[in-house]
C-alpha positions as CSV (number, residue, x, y, z in Angstrom):
1,X,-27.5,1.5,53.1
2,X,-31.2,1.8,52.9
3,X,-32.9,4.4,50.6
4,X,-36.7,5.8,50.0
5,X,-37.1,6.4,46.3
6,X,-40.2,8.6,45.6
7,X,-42.4,6.4,43.7
8,X,-45.7,7.5,40.9
9,X,-48.1,5.6,41.5
10,X,-49.7,6.8,38.4
11,X,-48.7,6.1,34.6
12,X,-45.5,8.1,33.4
13,X,-46.9,11.8,31.8
14,X,-43.6,11.7,29.1
15,X,-41.4,8.8,28.0
16,X,-38.1,8.0,28.8
17,X,-36.4,5.6,30.8
18,X,-37.8,4.1,34.4
19,X,-36.8,2.2,37.1
20,X,-40.2,0.6,37.8
21,X,-40.9,-1.9,40.7
22,X,-43.2,-5.3,39.1
23,X,-45.6,-8.0,40.1
24,X,-45.1,-11.0,39.6
25,X,-47.6,-13.0,41.5
26,X,-48.7,-12.5,45.0
27,X,-45.3,-13.4,46.7
28,X,-42.8,-12.4,43.5
29,X,-41.6,-9.0,42.2
30,X,-39.0,-8.3,40.6
31,X,-37.4,-4.9,40.1
32,X,-36.6,-3.4,36.5
33,X,-35.5,0.1,33.8
34,X,-37.8,-0.1,31.7
35,X,-38.5,2.6,28.9
36,X,-42.1,4.2,28.9
37,X,-43.9,4.6,25.0
38,X,-45.4,7.4,25.7
39,X,-48.5,5.1,25.5
40,X,-47.6,1.5,27.0
41,X,-43.8,0.3,28.4
42,X,-41.6,-2.0,26.4
43,X,-41.2,-5.3,28.1
44,X,-42.0,-8.6,27.1
45,X,-41.8,-9.0,31.8
46,X,-45.7,-11.6,32.9
47,X,-46.3,-9.3,35.8
48,X,-47.8,-6.1,35.8
49,X,-46.2,-2.2,36.9
50,X,-47.5,-1.5,40.2
51,X,-44.8,1.9,40.8
52,X,-41.9,3.2,38.5
53,X,-39.1,6.6,39.5
54,X,-37.4,8.4,36.8
55,X,-34.1,6.6,35.7
56,X,-32.1,9.7,37.3
57,X,-33.7,10.3,39.7
58,X,-32.1,6.6,40.7
59,X,-29.6,8.2,40.4
60,X,-29.3,11.1,42.6
61,X,-31.0,9.7,45.4
62,X,-28.5,7.0,45.8
63,X,-25.6,9.6,44.5
64,X,-23.4,7.6,42.7
65,X,-20.3,8.6,42.0
66,X,-18.8,8.0,38.2
67,X,-16.0,3.9,39.0
68,X,-13.5,5.5,37.0
69,X,-10.9,8.8,37.9
70,X,-10.0,11.4,35.2
71,X,-7.6,13.4,35.2
72,X,-9.3,15.1,32.5
73,X,-10.1,18.5,34.0
74,X,-13.4,20.6,32.8
75,X,-12.5,24.5,32.0
76,X,-16.2,26.1,32.5
77,X,-16.5,28.1,29.3
78,X,-16.6,32.2,29.7
79,X,-19.9,34.0,29.2
80,X,-19.1,36.6,26.7
81,X,-23.1,38.2,27.2
82,X,-24.3,40.6,29.5
83,X,-27.2,40.7,32.1
84,X,-28.4,44.2,30.1
85,X,-30.2,41.1,27.2
86,X,-31.5,38.7,29.7
87,X,-34.2,41.2,30.5
88,X,-36.9,43.1,28.6
89,X,-39.3,46.2,30.2
90,X,-42.8,45.9,29.1
């Protein structure tokens, strides 16, 4: 399986967990999950983050199934509000 990710190359705009590509040298690099604090990457890696993608986008790109089967059936909560409350005319 081969998947292209929507890599971002500028620094992230919001804090969160990201899947990153870290360049360690001219011919070496690793992938990792890092926390972006809003100002810097939280890591002890000795390398440079060259690209990133939000962790949730990675999950969506791979369409990963949960590893266990569940017999729990979830019921949708009934919506007791009417659509009249959603719109008002000025």
